[in-house]
Every structure is written in C-alpha cells, then in structure tokens.
N, CA, C and O atoms as a CHARMM CRD file, in Angstrom:
* protein
*
  324
    1    1 MET  N    -20.67800  -5.20900   6.70400 PROA 1      0.00000
    2    1 MET  CA   -19.44800  -5.97000   6.74200 PROA 1      0.00000
    3    1 MET  C    -19.56100  -7.13300   5.76300 PROA 1      0.00000
    4    1 MET  O    -20.62100  -7.74200   5.62000 PROA 1      0.00000
    5    2 PHE  N    -18.48800  -7.41800   5.11600 PROA 2      0.00000
    6    2 PHE  CA   -18.43000  -8.52500   4.18200 PROA 2      0.00000
    7    2 PHE  C    -17.51100  -9.57500   4.76200 PROA 2      0.00000
    8    2 PHE  O    -16.45000  -9.25700   5.30000 PROA 2      0.00000
    9    3 LEU  N    -17.91000 -10.80300   4.65600 PROA 3      0.00000
   10    3 LEU  CA   -17.13600 -11.91700   5.18400 PROA 3      0.00000
   11    3 LEU  C    -16.86800 -12.88400   4.05400 PROA 3      0.00000
   12    3 LEU  O    -17.78600 -13.28500   3.33900 PROA 3      0.00000
   13    4 THR  N    -15.63500 -13.25400   3.89500 PROA 4      0.00000
   14    4 THR  CA   -15.29100 -14.24500   2.89100 PROA 4      0.00000
   15    4 THR  C    -14.62000 -15.42100   3.57200 PROA 4      0.00000
   16    4 THR  O    -13.74900 -15.24500   4.42400 PROA 4      0.00000
   17    5 LEU  N    -15.01900 -16.58800   3.20200 PROA 5      0.00000
   18    5 LEU  CA   -14.47900 -17.80700   3.77500 PROA 5      0.00000
   19    5 LEU  C    -13.62700 -18.49500   2.72000 PROA 5      0.00000
   20    5 LEU  O    -14.13000 -18.90400   1.67400 PROA 5      0.00000
   21    6 TYR  N    -12.36200 -18.61700   2.99500 PROA 6      0.00000
   22    6 TYR  CA   -11.35100 -19.19400   2.11200 PROA 6      0.00000
   23    6 TYR  C    -10.89100 -18.13800   1.12200 PROA 6      0.00000
   24    6 TYR  O    -11.33900 -18.07900  -0.02300 PROA 6      0.00000
   25    7 LEU  N    -10.01400 -17.34000   1.59100 PROA 7      0.00000
   26    7 LEU  CA    -9.58500 -16.09100   1.00400 PROA 7      0.00000
   27    7 LEU  C     -8.91500 -16.16800  -0.36200 PROA 7      0.00000
   28    7 LEU  O     -9.10500 -15.26100  -1.17200 PROA 7      0.00000
   29    8 SER  N     -8.15400 -17.19200  -0.65000 PROA 8      0.00000
   30    8 SER  CA    -7.30300 -17.16300  -1.84000 PROA 8      0.00000
   31    8 SER  C     -8.06600 -17.03300  -3.15200 PROA 8      0.00000
   32    8 SER  O     -7.51400 -16.51300  -4.12200 PROA 8      0.00000
   33    9 PHE  N     -9.29300 -17.47800  -3.21700 PROA 9      0.00000
   34    9 PHE  CA   -10.06300 -17.36600  -4.45300 PROA 9      0.00000
   35    9 PHE  C    -10.84800 -16.06300  -4.53600 PROA 9      0.00000
   36    9 PHE  O    -11.04600 -15.52200  -5.62400 PROA 9      0.00000
   37   10 THR  N    -11.28700 -15.56600  -3.40600 PROA 10     0.00000
   38   10 THR  CA   -12.16600 -14.40200  -3.42400 PROA 10     0.00000
   39   10 THR  C    -11.45200 -13.08000  -3.22100 PROA 10     0.00000
   40   10 THR  O    -11.91100 -12.05100  -3.71700 PROA 10     0.00000
   41   11 SER  N    -10.34200 -13.08700  -2.50500 PROA 11     0.00000
   42   11 SER  CA    -9.67900 -11.81000  -2.19600 PROA 11     0.00000
   43   11 SER  C     -9.24300 -11.03900  -3.43600 PROA 11     0.00000
   44   11 SER  O     -9.40200  -9.81900  -3.45500 PROA 11     0.00000
   45   12 PRO  N     -8.70100 -11.68000  -4.47400 PROA 12     0.00000
   46   12 PRO  CA    -8.33000 -10.88300  -5.65600 PROA 12     0.00000
   47   12 PRO  C     -9.52200 -10.15000  -6.27700 PROA 12     0.00000
   48   12 PRO  O     -9.38300  -9.01100  -6.72200 PROA 12     0.00000
   49   13 ILE  N    -10.66000 -10.77800  -6.30900 PROA 13     0.00000
   50   13 ILE  CA   -11.85700 -10.14400  -6.87900 PROA 13     0.00000
   51   13 ILE  C    -12.28300  -8.96900  -6.01100 PROA 13     0.00000
   52   13 ILE  O    -12.53900  -7.87800  -6.52100 PROA 13     0.00000
   53   14 LEU  N    -12.36000  -9.18600  -4.70000 PROA 14     0.00000
   54   14 LEU  CA   -12.79300  -8.12500  -3.79500 PROA 14     0.00000
   55   14 LEU  C    -11.78500  -6.97700  -3.77500 PROA 14     0.00000
   56   14 LEU  O    -12.17600  -5.81000  -3.77800 PROA 14     0.00000
   57   15 ASN  N    -10.50000  -7.29800  -3.75400 PROA 15     0.00000
   58   15 ASN  CA    -9.46600  -6.25800  -3.76600 PROA 15     0.00000
   59   15 ASN  C     -9.53200  -5.42100  -5.03600 PROA 15     0.00000
   60   15 ASN  O     -9.42500  -4.19600  -4.98700 PROA 15     0.00000
   61   16 GLU  N     -9.70700  -6.07900  -6.15800 PROA 16     0.00000
   62   16 GLU  CA    -9.75000  -5.38600  -7.44900 PROA 16     0.00000
   63   16 GLU  C    -10.86700  -4.35200  -7.50700 PROA 16     0.00000
   64   16 GLU  O    -10.75400  -3.34200  -8.20200 PROA 16     0.00000
   65   17 HSD  N    -11.94700  -4.61100  -6.77200 PROA 17     0.00000
   66   17 HSD  CA   -13.10200  -3.71800  -6.81000 PROA 17     0.00000
   67   17 HSD  C    -13.20100  -2.83000  -5.57600 PROA 17     0.00000
   68   17 HSD  O    -14.22000  -2.17600  -5.35600 PROA 17     0.00000
   69   18 GLY  N    -12.13100  -2.81000  -4.76600 PROA 18     0.00000
   70   18 GLY  CA   -12.07500  -1.91200  -3.61900 PROA 18     0.00000
   71   18 GLY  C    -13.06700  -2.22300  -2.52500 PROA 18     0.00000
   72   18 GLY  O    -13.52400  -1.32200  -1.82200 PROA 18     0.00000
   73   19 ILE  N    -13.40700  -3.49500  -2.37400 PROA 19     0.00000
   74   19 ILE  CA   -14.39000  -3.90800  -1.37800 PROA 19     0.00000
   75   19 ILE  C    -13.65500  -4.35500  -0.11500 PROA 19     0.00000
   76   19 ILE  O    -12.82900  -5.26700  -0.16000 PROA 19     0.00000
   77   20 ASP  N    -13.96100  -3.70300   1.01900 PROA 20     0.00000
   78   20 ASP  CA   -13.37600  -4.09300   2.29900 PROA 20     0.00000
   79   20 ASP  C    -14.04000  -5.37100   2.77700 PROA 20     0.00000
   80   20 ASP  O    -15.23700  -5.57200   2.57100 PROA 20     0.00000
   81   21 TYR  N    -13.25800  -6.23700   3.41900 PROA 21     0.00000
   82   21 TYR  CA   -13.80500  -7.50600   3.87900 PROA 21     0.00000
   83   21 TYR  C    -12.99700  -8.04900   5.04000 PROA 21     0.00000
   84   21 TYR  O    -11.87700  -7.61100   5.30300 PROA 21     0.00000
   85   22 GLU  N    -13.57900  -8.99500   5.71600 PROA 22     0.00000
   86   22 GLU  CA   -12.90300  -9.77700   6.73800 PROA 22     0.00000
   87   22 GLU  C    -12.92700 -11.21300   6.26700 PROA 22     0.00000
   88   22 GLU  O    -13.79200 -11.59800   5.48100 PROA 22     0.00000
   89   23 SER  N    -11.98800 -12.00300   6.74100 PROA 23     0.00000
   90   23 SER  CA   -11.95400 -13.40000   6.31000 PROA 23     0.00000
   91   23 SER  C    -11.82700 -14.32900   7.50400 PROA 23     0.00000
   92   23 SER  O    -11.35500 -13.94000   8.57200 PROA 23     0.00000
   93   24 VAL  N    -12.25700 -15.56000   7.29700 PROA 24     0.00000
   94   24 VAL  CA   -12.15700 -16.61600   8.29000 PROA 24     0.00000
   95   24 VAL  C    -11.53900 -17.81900   7.60600 PROA 24     0.00000
   96   24 VAL  O    -11.99200 -18.23200   6.53800 PROA 24     0.00000
   97   25 ASN  N    -10.51200 -18.38100   8.21200 PROA 25     0.00000
   98   25 ASN  CA    -9.86500 -19.56800   7.65900 PROA 25     0.00000
   99   25 ASN  C    -10.63100 -20.80800   8.09600 PROA 25     0.00000
  100   25 ASN  O    -10.45700 -21.28700   9.21700 PROA 25     0.00000
  101   26 VAL  N    -11.46600 -21.32100   7.22500 PROA 26     0.00000
  102   26 VAL  CA   -12.28100 -22.49000   7.55900 PROA 26     0.00000
  103   26 VAL  C    -11.47200 -23.78600   7.52800 PROA 26     0.00000
  104   26 VAL  O    -11.96100 -24.83300   7.95000 PROA 26     0.00000
  105   27 LEU  N    -10.25000 -23.71800   7.03500 PROA 27     0.00000
  106   27 LEU  CA    -9.39000 -24.90000   7.00200 PROA 27     0.00000
  107   27 LEU  C     -8.60600 -25.06500   8.30000 PROA 27     0.00000
  108   27 LEU  O     -7.97600 -26.10100   8.51300 PROA 27     0.00000
  109   28 ASP  N     -8.63700 -24.06300   9.16500 PROA 28     0.00000
  110   28 ASP  CA    -7.90800 -24.09000  10.43100 PROA 28     0.00000
  111   28 ASP  C     -8.75000 -24.77600  11.50300 PROA 28     0.00000
  112   28 ASP  O     -9.49700 -24.12100  12.23000 PROA 28     0.00000
  113   29 GLU  N     -8.62500 -26.08200  11.59400 PROA 29     0.00000
  114   29 GLU  CA    -9.42000 -26.85500  12.54700 PROA 29     0.00000
  115   29 GLU  C     -9.04000 -26.57400  13.99900 PROA 29     0.00000
  116   29 GLU  O     -9.84900 -26.78500  14.90300 PROA 29     0.00000
  117   30 GLU  N     -7.82400 -26.10300  14.22500 PROA 30     0.00000
  118   30 GLU  CA    -7.41100 -25.80400  15.59900 PROA 30     0.00000
  119   30 GLU  C     -8.21300 -24.63200  16.17000 PROA 30     0.00000
  120   30 GLU  O     -8.65200 -24.67900  17.32000 PROA 30     0.00000
  121   31 HSD  N     -8.40200 -23.59000  15.37400 PROA 31     0.00000
  122   31 HSD  CA    -9.09100 -22.39300  15.84700 PROA 31     0.00000
  123   31 HSD  C    -10.55000 -22.30700  15.39900 PROA 31     0.00000
  124   31 HSD  O    -11.33700 -21.58400  16.00900 PROA 31     0.00000
  125   32 ASN  N    -10.91400 -23.01600  14.36700 PROA 32     0.00000
  126   32 ASN  CA   -12.27800 -22.95300  13.81500 PROA 32     0.00000
  127   32 ASN  C    -12.83500 -24.36000  13.61500 PROA 32     0.00000
  128   32 ASN  O    -13.32800 -24.69900  12.53900 PROA 32     0.00000
  129   33 SER  N    -12.75200 -25.15000  14.63800 PROA 33     0.00000
  130   33 SER  CA   -13.15800 -26.55400  14.56200 PROA 33     0.00000
  131   33 SER  C    -14.60000 -26.70800  14.07900 PROA 33     0.00000
  132   33 SER  O    -15.52800 -26.15700  14.67000 PROA 33     0.00000
  133   34 GLY  N    -14.76800 -27.45900  13.00400 PROA 34     0.00000
  134   34 GLY  CA   -16.09400 -27.77300  12.48100 PROA 34     0.00000
  135   34 GLY  C    -16.73000 -26.69300  11.63300 PROA 34     0.00000
  136   34 GLY  O    -17.80300 -26.90300  11.06900 PROA 34     0.00000
  137   35 LEU  N    -16.08700 -25.53700  11.53300 PROA 35     0.00000
  138   35 LEU  CA   -16.69900 -24.42200  10.80300 PROA 35     0.00000
  139   35 LEU  C    -16.88600 -24.72100   9.32500 PROA 35     0.00000
  140   35 LEU  O    -17.89400 -24.33400   8.73500 PROA 35     0.00000
  141   36 ARG  N    -15.93000 -25.40000   8.72900 PROA 36     0.00000
  142   36 ARG  CA   -16.00300 -25.67700   7.28800 PROA 36     0.00000
  143   36 ARG  C    -17.30400 -26.40600   6.93400 PROA 36     0.00000
  144   36 ARG  O    -17.97400 -26.03100   5.97200 PROA 36     0.00000
  145   37 GLU  N    -17.65900 -27.41100   7.67700 PROA 37     0.00000
  146   37 GLU  CA   -18.89400 -28.15500   7.38900 PROA 37     0.00000
  147   37 GLU  C    -20.12400 -27.39600   7.86800 PROA 37     0.00000
  148   37 GLU  O    -21.16800 -27.43500   7.21800 PROA 37     0.00000
  149   38 ALA  N    -20.01000 -26.70800   8.99600 PROA 38     0.00000
  150   38 ALA  CA   -21.15600 -25.97900   9.54200 PROA 38     0.00000
  151   38 ALA  C    -21.60700 -24.85700   8.62000 PROA 38     0.00000
  152   38 ALA  O    -22.80500 -24.62500   8.46100 PROA 38     0.00000
  153   39 ILE  N    -20.65500 -24.16200   8.01400 PROA 39     0.00000
  154   39 ILE  CA   -21.02600 -23.05400   7.13100 PROA 39     0.00000
  155   39 ILE  C    -21.71600 -23.55700   5.86900 PROA 39     0.00000
  156   39 ILE  O    -22.57800 -22.87300   5.31700 PROA 39     0.00000
  157   40 LYS  N    -21.34500 -24.74100   5.41400 PROA 40     0.00000
  158   40 LYS  CA   -22.02300 -25.33200   4.24600 PROA 40     0.00000
  159   40 LYS  C    -23.48100 -25.63600   4.56800 PROA 40     0.00000
  160   40 LYS  O    -24.36200 -25.44100   3.73000 PROA 40     0.00000
  161   41 VAL  N    -23.72700 -26.10800   5.76500 PROA 41     0.00000
  162   41 VAL  CA   -25.10000 -26.39400   6.19800 PROA 41     0.00000
  163   41 VAL  C    -25.87200 -25.08400   6.34300 PROA 41     0.00000
  164   41 VAL  O    -27.00300 -24.96600   5.87200 PROA 41     0.00000
  165   42 TYR  N    -25.25700 -24.10800   6.99400 PROA 42     0.00000
  166   42 TYR  CA   -25.91100 -22.82000   7.24400 PROA 42     0.00000
  167   42 TYR  C    -26.33800 -22.14500   5.94200 PROA 42     0.00000
  168   42 TYR  O    -27.46900 -21.67500   5.82200 PROA 42     0.00000
  169   43 SER  N    -25.43700 -22.10000   4.97900 PROA 43     0.00000
  170   43 SER  CA   -25.72000 -21.39400   3.72600 PROA 43     0.00000
  171   43 SER  C    -26.45000 -22.25100   2.69600 PROA 43     0.00000
  172   43 SER  O    -26.96800 -21.73900   1.70400 PROA 43     0.00000
  173   44 GLN  N    -26.48500 -23.54500   2.94000 PROA 44     0.00000
  174   44 GLN  CA   -27.03600 -24.50300   1.97600 PROA 44     0.00000
  175   44 GLN  C    -26.29400 -24.41400   0.64400 PROA 44     0.00000
  176   44 GLN  O    -26.89100 -24.52200  -0.42800 PROA 44     0.00000
  177   45 TRP  N    -24.97300 -24.21300   0.73800 PROA 45     0.00000
  178   45 TRP  CA   -24.09100 -24.12600  -0.42300 PROA 45     0.00000
  179   45 TRP  C    -22.97200 -25.12500  -0.19300 PROA 45     0.00000
  180   45 TRP  O    -22.30800 -25.05200   0.84100 PROA 45     0.00000
  181   46 PRO  N    -22.73200 -26.05500  -1.11100 PROA 46     0.00000
  182   46 PRO  CA   -21.85300 -27.19000  -0.83400 PROA 46     0.00000
  183   46 PRO  C    -20.35300 -26.92700  -0.92000 PROA 46     0.00000
  184   46 PRO  O    -19.55800 -27.78300  -0.53400 PROA 46     0.00000
  185   47 THR  N    -19.95600 -25.77000  -1.41300 PROA 47     0.00000
  186   47 THR  CA   -18.53000 -25.56700  -1.65100 PROA 47     0.00000
  187   47 THR  C    -18.00300 -24.32600  -0.92600 PROA 47     0.00000
  188   47 THR  O    -18.75600 -23.44600  -0.50900 PROA 47     0.00000
  189   48 ILE  N    -16.69800 -24.30200  -0.80100 PROA 48     0.00000
  190   48 ILE  CA   -15.96900 -23.17100  -0.25000 PROA 48     0.00000
  191   48 ILE  C    -15.13700 -22.62600  -1.40600 PROA 48     0.00000
  192   48 ILE  O    -14.56300 -23.42900  -2.14100 PROA 48     0.00000
  193   49 PRO  N    -15.03500 -21.33900  -1.61200 PROA 49     0.00000
  194   49 PRO  CA   -15.28100 -20.23400  -0.71200 PROA 49     0.00000
  195   49 PRO  C    -16.74700 -19.82100  -0.67200 PROA 49     0.00000
  196   49 PRO  O    -17.53400 -20.14000  -1.56400 PROA 49     0.00000
  197   50 GLN  N    -17.08400 -19.09900   0.39700 PROA 50     0.00000
  198   50 GLN  CA   -18.41100 -18.52800   0.53100 PROA 50     0.00000
  199   50 GLN  C    -18.26000 -17.07300   0.92900 PROA 50     0.00000
  200   50 GLN  O    -17.41300 -16.72300   1.75000 PROA 50     0.00000
  201   51 VAL  N    -19.08900 -16.23800   0.34100 PROA 51     0.00000
  202   51 VAL  CA   -19.03600 -14.80700   0.61800 PROA 51     0.00000
  203   51 VAL  C    -20.39400 -14.35700   1.14800 PROA 51     0.00000
  204   51 VAL  O    -21.44300 -14.71100   0.61200 PROA 51     0.00000
  205   52 PHE  N    -20.33900 -13.57300   2.20600 PROA 52     0.00000
  206   52 PHE  CA   -21.53600 -13.01300   2.83200 PROA 52     0.00000
  207   52 PHE  C    -21.41900 -11.49600   2.81800 PROA 52     0.00000
  208   52 PHE  O    -20.32900 -10.95700   3.00800 PROA 52     0.00000
  209   53 ALA  N    -22.52800 -10.80600   2.59600 PROA 53     0.00000
  210   53 ALA  CA   -22.58100  -9.34900   2.66600 PROA 53     0.00000
  211   53 ALA  C    -23.73900  -8.94800   3.55400 PROA 53     0.00000
  212   53 ALA  O    -24.88400  -9.33200   3.31600 PROA 53     0.00000
  213   54 TYR  N    -23.43100  -8.17200   4.58100 PROA 54     0.00000
  214   54 TYR  CA   -24.45400  -7.70000   5.51200 PROA 54     0.00000
  215   54 TYR  C    -25.28200  -8.84900   6.08000 PROA 54     0.00000
  216   54 TYR  O    -26.49900  -8.73800   6.23200 PROA 54     0.00000
  217   55 GLY  N    -24.60500  -9.94900   6.38900 PROA 55     0.00000
  218   55 GLY  CA   -25.25900 -11.09700   7.00200 PROA 55     0.00000
  219   55 GLY  C    -25.96700 -12.02700   6.03800 PROA 55     0.00000
  220   55 GLY  O    -26.51800 -13.04500   6.45800 PROA 55     0.00000
  221   56 GLU  N    -25.96600 -11.70400   4.76900 PROA 56     0.00000
  222   56 GLU  CA   -26.64600 -12.52000   3.76500 PROA 56     0.00000
  223   56 GLU  C    -25.62600 -13.24500   2.89000 PROA 56     0.00000
  224   56 GLU  O    -24.60200 -12.67500   2.51300 PROA 56     0.00000
  225   57 PHE  N    -25.91000 -14.48300   2.57800 PROA 57     0.00000
  226   57 PHE  CA   -25.04800 -15.27400   1.71600 PROA 57     0.00000
  227   57 PHE  C    -25.13500 -14.75600   0.28800 PROA 57     0.00000
  228   57 PHE  O    -26.22600 -14.65000  -0.27100 PROA 57     0.00000
  229   58 VAL  N    -23.99000 -14.43500  -0.30400 PROA 58     0.00000
  230   58 VAL  CA   -23.92700 -13.96600  -1.69100 PROA 58     0.00000
  231   58 VAL  C    -23.67700 -15.13700  -2.62700 PROA 58     0.00000
  232   58 VAL  O    -24.37000 -15.29300  -3.63200 PROA 58     0.00000
  233   59 GLY  N    -22.68500 -15.96100  -2.29800 PROA 59     0.00000
  234   59 GLY  CA   -22.34800 -17.10200  -3.13600 PROA 59     0.00000
  235   59 GLY  C    -20.87300 -17.42000  -3.02500 PROA 59     0.00000
  236   59 GLY  O    -20.19000 -16.97600  -2.10200 PROA 59     0.00000
  237   60 GLY  N    -20.39400 -18.19600  -3.97900 PROA 60     0.00000
  238   60 GLY  CA   -19.00100 -18.58400  -4.01500 PROA 60     0.00000
  239   60 GLY  C    -18.24800 -17.80500  -5.08200 PROA 60     0.00000
  240   60 GLY  O    -18.74100 -16.80600  -5.60600 PROA 60     0.00000
  241   61 ALA  N    -17.05800 -18.27000  -5.39300 PROA 61     0.00000
  242   61 ALA  CA   -16.21100 -17.59600  -6.36800 PROA 61     0.00000
  243   61 ALA  C    -16.89100 -17.50800  -7.73200 PROA 61     0.00000
  244   61 ALA  O    -16.73300 -16.51100  -8.43700 PROA 61     0.00000
  245   62 ASP  N    -17.63600 -18.52500  -8.10700 PROA 62     0.00000
  246   62 ASP  CA   -18.31800 -18.50600  -9.40600 PROA 62     0.00000
  247   62 ASP  C    -19.36000 -17.39100  -9.47000 PROA 62     0.00000
  248   62 ASP  O    -19.51800 -16.73500 -10.49900 PROA 62     0.00000
  249   63 ILE  N    -20.05500 -17.18900  -8.37900 PROA 63     0.00000
  250   63 ILE  CA   -21.05700 -16.12400  -8.33300 PROA 63     0.00000
  251   63 ILE  C    -20.38100 -14.75900  -8.37400 PROA 63     0.00000
  252   63 ILE  O    -20.85900 -13.84800  -9.05000 PROA 63     0.00000
  253   64 LEU  N    -19.25600 -14.61200  -7.64300 PROA 64     0.00000
  254   64 LEU  CA   -18.51700 -13.35200  -7.69900 PROA 64     0.00000
  255   64 LEU  C    -18.06100 -13.05600  -9.11800 PROA 64     0.00000
  256   64 LEU  O    -18.14800 -11.91600  -9.57300 PROA 64     0.00000
  257   65 GLU  N    -17.57700 -14.06700  -9.81700 PROA 65     0.00000
  258   65 GLU  CA   -17.14800 -13.88300 -11.19500 PROA 65     0.00000
  259   65 GLU  C    -18.30900 -13.44800 -12.08300 PROA 65     0.00000
  260   65 GLU  O    -18.14000 -12.59300 -12.95200 PROA 65     0.00000
  261   66 GLU  N    -19.48000 -14.03000 -11.87000 PROA 66     0.00000
  262   66 GLU  CA   -20.67400 -13.63000 -12.63200 PROA 66     0.00000
  263   66 GLU  C    -21.04000 -12.17900 -12.34600 PROA 66     0.00000
  264   66 GLU  O    -21.39100 -11.42800 -13.25600 PROA 66     0.00000
  265   67 LEU  N    -20.95700 -11.78800 -11.06800 PROA 67     0.00000
  266   67 LEU  CA   -21.26500 -10.40900 -10.69800 PROA 67     0.00000
  267   67 LEU  C    -20.30500  -9.42700 -11.37500 PROA 67     0.00000
  268   67 LEU  O    -20.71600  -8.34700 -11.79900 PROA 67     0.00000
  269   68 VAL  N    -19.04400  -9.80000 -11.47300 PROA 68     0.00000
  270   68 VAL  CA   -18.06300  -8.96100 -12.16500 PROA 68     0.00000
  271   68 VAL  C    -18.41900  -8.87100 -13.64300 PROA 68     0.00000
  272   68 VAL  O    -18.46900  -7.77600 -14.20500 PROA 68     0.00000
  273   69 THR  N    -18.66400  -9.99800 -14.26700 PROA 69     0.00000
  274   69 THR  CA   -18.99100 -10.04200 -15.69800 PROA 69     0.00000
  275   69 THR  C    -20.23600  -9.22000 -16.00700 PROA 69     0.00000
  276   69 THR  O    -20.29300  -8.51900 -17.01700 PROA 69     0.00000
  277   70 ASP  N    -21.23200  -9.31000 -15.13000 PROA 70     0.00000
  278   70 ASP  CA   -22.49300  -8.59400 -15.33400 PROA 70     0.00000
  279   70 ASP  C    -22.43600  -7.13600 -14.88400 PROA 70     0.00000
  280   70 ASP  O    -23.39400  -6.38800 -15.07600 PROA 70     0.00000
  281   71 GLY  N    -21.30500  -6.72700 -14.28000 PROA 71     0.00000
  282   71 GLY  CA   -21.16700  -5.35800 -13.80200 PROA 71     0.00000
  283   71 GLY  C    -21.98400  -5.05200 -12.56500 PROA 71     0.00000
  284   71 GLY  O    -22.30900  -3.89200 -12.31200 PROA 71     0.00000
  285   72 LYS  N    -22.32400  -6.07300 -11.78700 PROA 72     0.00000
  286   72 LYS  CA   -23.20100  -5.89700 -10.62900 PROA 72     0.00000
  287   72 LYS  C    -22.48000  -6.01600  -9.29100 PROA 72     0.00000
  288   72 LYS  O    -23.11500  -5.88800  -8.24300 PROA 72     0.00000
  289   73 ILE  N    -21.17200  -6.25800  -9.30000 PROA 73     0.00000
  290   73 ILE  CA   -20.48600  -6.53900  -8.04600 PROA 73     0.00000
  291   73 ILE  C    -20.54900  -5.36700  -7.06900 PROA 73     0.00000
  292   73 ILE  O    -20.77400  -5.58000  -5.87700 PROA 73     0.00000
  293   74 LYS  N    -20.35800  -4.14900  -7.53800 PROA 74     0.00000
  294   74 LYS  CA   -20.40600  -2.98500  -6.63900 PROA 74     0.00000
  295   74 LYS  C    -21.78700  -2.83600  -6.00900 PROA 74     0.00000
  296   74 LYS  O    -21.90000  -2.53500  -4.82100 PROA 74     0.00000
  297   75 ALA  N    -22.82400  -3.04300  -6.79300 PROA 75     0.00000
  298   75 ALA  CA   -24.19100  -2.89300  -6.27900 PROA 75     0.00000
  299   75 ALA  C    -24.48600  -3.88900  -5.17100 PROA 75     0.00000
  300   75 ALA  O    -25.16300  -3.55100  -4.20000 PROA 75     0.00000
  301   76 VAL  N    -23.99200  -5.09700  -5.30000 PROA 76     0.00000
  302   76 VAL  CA   -24.24300  -6.12400  -4.28400 PROA 76     0.00000
  303   76 VAL  C    -23.59200  -5.74600  -2.96300 PROA 76     0.00000
  304   76 VAL  O    -24.12400  -6.04900  -1.89500 PROA 76     0.00000
  305   77 PHE  N    -22.44300  -5.08300  -3.03400 PROA 77     0.00000
  306   77 PHE  CA   -21.69500  -4.77600  -1.83400 PROA 77     0.00000
  307   77 PHE  C    -21.88300  -3.35300  -1.32400 PROA 77     0.00000
  308   77 PHE  O    -21.14800  -2.90800  -0.44200 PROA 77     0.00000
  309   78 GLN  N    -22.85900  -2.63900  -1.87000 PROA 78     0.00000
  310   78 GLN  CA   -23.21200  -1.32200  -1.35600 PROA 78     0.00000
  311   78 GLN  C    -24.44500  -1.46500  -0.49300 PROA 78     0.00000
  312   78 GLN  O    -25.48400  -1.95600  -0.93500 PROA 78     0.00000
  313   79 GLN  N    -24.31200  -1.02700   0.74100 PROA 79     0.00000
  314   79 GLN  CA   -25.43500  -1.14400   1.66900 PROA 79     0.00000
  315   79 GLN  C    -26.41300  -0.00500   1.42200 PROA 79     0.00000
  316   79 GLN  O    -26.01300   1.15300   1.30500 PROA 79     0.00000
  317   80 SER  N    -27.69500  -0.34200   1.34200 PROA 80     0.00000
  318   80 SER  CA   -28.72600   0.67800   1.18500 PROA 80     0.00000
  319   80 SER  C    -28.83700   1.47200   2.48100 PROA 80     0.00000
  320   80 SER  O    -28.70200   0.92100   3.57400 PROA 80     0.00000
  321   81 THR  N    -29.07900   2.74600   2.34900 PROA 81     0.00000
  322   81 THR  CA   -29.23600   3.58100   3.54100 PROA 81     0.00000
  323   81 THR  C    -30.64400   4.09000   3.63700 PROA 81     0.00000
  324   81 THR  O    -30.97700   4.81300   4.57600 PROA 81     0.00000
C-alpha cells in the first residue's frame, strides 16, 4: 500500500504512472489532530507532502520528481515477491 500525505502535489505524479494509493489530509485538524507535526517527526522529513511505500518513507514531491526523471518511479512502487 502506498500512502501520500497532502495529495495535491503528489497525486498527479502517482496517477500519471498508474500507482494506486491512499491519502490522508494532514491539514484536517478536526479529524487528524496533530498528525501534520507527528508525521514530520516520524519520518525525520521537515516538509509535506510525504509519500510512503510498503511502510517505508520514500520522500516528498521533490523525490518523486527525481524518481520520474531517473526512470525509477515504477521500481520504487513495485513490491518484491
């Protein structure tokens, strides 16, 4: 499963490459109180959006863009069997 936090920057990249994902609105303090800051601590990454694949932190939008440029995005999101 892939999880993206703060969809508007990452969803176009993931959609373009046919990657299924779930998202969490970290800006919604009513339903996700404190998540925005907690996820930054958890991942040790200071900015949002954040993308996780199979429970592992991949990076933010800049990292996704690098993966696209390098042709590695599909490989990152394919689970080894």
